[in-house]
C-alpha positions in Angstrom: -49.5 7.0 1.7 -46.8 8.5 4.1 -47.9 9.2 7.7 -45.8 10.8 10.2 -46.2 11.0 13.9 -45.9 14.4 15.8 -43.1 14.3 18.0 -44.1 14.2 21.5 -42.3 16.6 23.9 -40.1 15.3 26.6 -40.2 16.4 29.9 -37.1 18.3 31.1 -34.8 16.4 33.5 -35.4 17.0 37.1 -32.9 19.0 39.2 -31.5 15.8 40.7 -30.1 14.8 37.2 -32.7 12.2 36.5 -34.6 12.0 33.1 -38.2 11.8 34.0 -39.2 10.2 30.7 -36.6 7.0 31.3 -36.1 6.9 34.9 -32.5 6.6 34.5 -29.5 8.9 34.7 -28.5 10.9 31.5 -25.3 9.0 29.9 -22.4 10.6 31.8 -24.3 11.4 34.8 -23.1 10.8 38.3 -23.2 7.0 38.4 -23.1 7.0 42.2 -25.7 9.4 42.8 -28.9 7.4 42.1 -30.6 4.0 43.3 -28.9 1.0 41.5 -32.4 -0.6 41.2 -33.2 2.1 38.9 -30.7 1.6 36.1 -27.4 2.2 37.4 -26.2 -1.4 37.5 -26.7 -1.5 33.5 -24.8 1.4 33.0 -21.9 0.5 35.5 -21.8 -2.7 33.5 -21.6 -1.2 30.1 -18.9 1.1 31.6 -16.9 -1.7 32.9 -17.2 -3.7 29.6 -16.0 -0.4 27.6 -13.1 0.3 29.8 -12.2 -3.4 29.8 -12.4 -3.6 26.0 -9.9 -0.6 25.6 -7.5 -2.2 27.9 -7.8 -5.7 26.5 -7.4 -4.1 22.7 -4.1 -2.2 24.0 -2.9 -5.4 25.7 -3.4 -7.7 22.7 -2.0 -5.3 20.0 1.6 -6.5 20.5 0.4 -9.8 19.8 -1.2 -8.7 16.6 -4.7 -9.8 17.9 -7.9 -7.7 18.5 -10.2 -8.5 21.1 -12.7 -10.3 18.9 -9.9 -12.3 17.6 -8.9 -13.2 20.7 -12.3 -14.3 21.8 -12.5 -16.5 18.7 -9.5 -18.6 19.9 -10.8 -18.7 23.4 -14.0 -20.2 22.2 -12.1 -22.7 20.1 -10.0 -23.5 23.0 -12.9 -24.2 25.1 -14.6 -26.2 22.3 -11.5 -28.3 22.3 -11.4 -29.0 25.9 -15.1 -30.3 25.6 -14.0 -32.6 22.9 -14.9 -30.5 19.9 -11.8 -30.0 17.9 -13.5 -27.6 15.4 -16.7 -25.6 15.1 -18.6 -24.4 12.2 -18.8 -20.7 11.3 -22.2 -20.4 12.3 -21.8 -22.2 15.7 -18.7 -20.0 16.5 -20.5 -16.8 15.6 -23.5 -17.7 18.0 -20.8 -18.5 20.8 -18.7 -15.4 20.1 -21.9 -13.4 19.9 -21.4 -11.9 16.5 -23.1 -12.3 13.1 -22.0 -15.0 10.6 -20.6 -12.4 8.2 -18.5 -10.8 11.1 -17.4 -14.1 11.8 -16.1 -14.5 8.2 -13.9 -11.8 8.6 -12.5 -12.6 11.8 -11.6 -16.3 10.6 -10.1 -15.1 7.4 -7.7 -12.8 9.3 -6.8 -15.5 12.0 -6.4 -18.1 8.9 -4.2 -15.6 7.1 -1.8 -15.7 10.0 -2.1 -19.4 10.3 -3.8 -19.1 13.7 -6.8 -21.3 12.6 -7.6 -23.6 9.8 -10.8 -24.5 7.9 -11.7 -27.8 6.6 -14.9 -29.3 5.4 -17.3 -31.0 8.0 -16.7 -34.8 7.8 -20.3 -35.6 7.4 -21.7 -32.1 5.7 -19.3 -31.4 3.1 -20.7 -28.0 2.2 -20.1 -27.0 6.0 -16.7 -25.6 6.9 -15.3 -26.2 10.4 -12.8 -23.8 11.9 -10.1 -25.3 14.3 -7.2 -23.8 15.9 -3.7 -24.5 14.8 -0.4 -25.0 16.8 0.6 -21.8 16.1 -3.1 -20.3 17.3 -2.6 -22.4 20.6 0.8 -20.7 21.2 -0.4 -17.4 20.4 -3.5 -17.7 22.8 -1.3 -18.8 25.6 0.4 -15.4 25.3 -2.7 -13.7 24.6 -4.5 -15.3 27.9 -1.5 -13.9 30.0 -2.0 -10.2 28.6 -5.7 -10.5 29.2 -5.2 -12.1 32.7 -3.0 -9.0 33.4 -6.3 -6.7 32.5 -8.5 -8.8 34.3 -6.2 -8.8 37.5 -6.3 -4.8 37.3 -10.0 -4.8 37.0 -10.3 -6.9 39.9 -7.6 -5.6 42.1 -8.1 -5.8 45.7 -11.1 -8.6 45.3 -10.8 -12.0 46.7 -10.9 -15.1 45.0 -14.3 -15.7 46.4 -15.4 -12.2 45.4 -14.2 -12.7 41.9 -16.2 -16.2 41.8 -19.3 -14.5 43.0 -19.2 -11.6 40.5 -18.8 -14.2 37.9 -21.8 -16.0 39.1 -24.0 -12.7 39.4 -22.7 -12.0 36.0 -23.9 -15.4 34.6 -27.2 -15.3 36.4 -27.8 -11.8 34.9 -27.3 -13.2 31.5 -29.3 -16.2 32.0 -32.1 -14.0 33.2 -32.2 -11.8 30.0 -31.6 -15.0 27.7 -34.9 -16.3 29.2 -36.7 -12.7 29.1 -35.5 -12.6 25.2 -36.6 -16.2 24.5 -33.3 -17.4 23.9 
């Protein structure tokens, strides 16, 4: 039996531009007009992430890298600095915040350019590990320079202390949401 729910009417936005049902600015609304405690922080964060992604894509294009590919190489670099010279595809996907299926495509593209290599795990033969090649490290050094220029543009006028504080606040926000989500 197919049950359908009757749509509830939504109240019209108030004259101040607030959506009475959601309690937040409509998409594209004046970001500075409301109280940040009511939802502007999330919108501002998403807006900054979107602008960052567009500029990162443009900066990495001359290196024939996408932003997600850059993230894969960066995660592999961090893992290597922590003593892990390779990661399973599943672990790499978790650390890059993508699905295993998406990671398979990203790794295939990077492997086709000899920037990463896959090999059987030493003790779990069915598990394939992904590690960065010398060409991958060289490409990543150039990509870091391109990405760093974008980050410098984003944070222009901020002191080193302010940059560290922003990074700390963002880590705290992520941790609070991880706890709330049960991660």
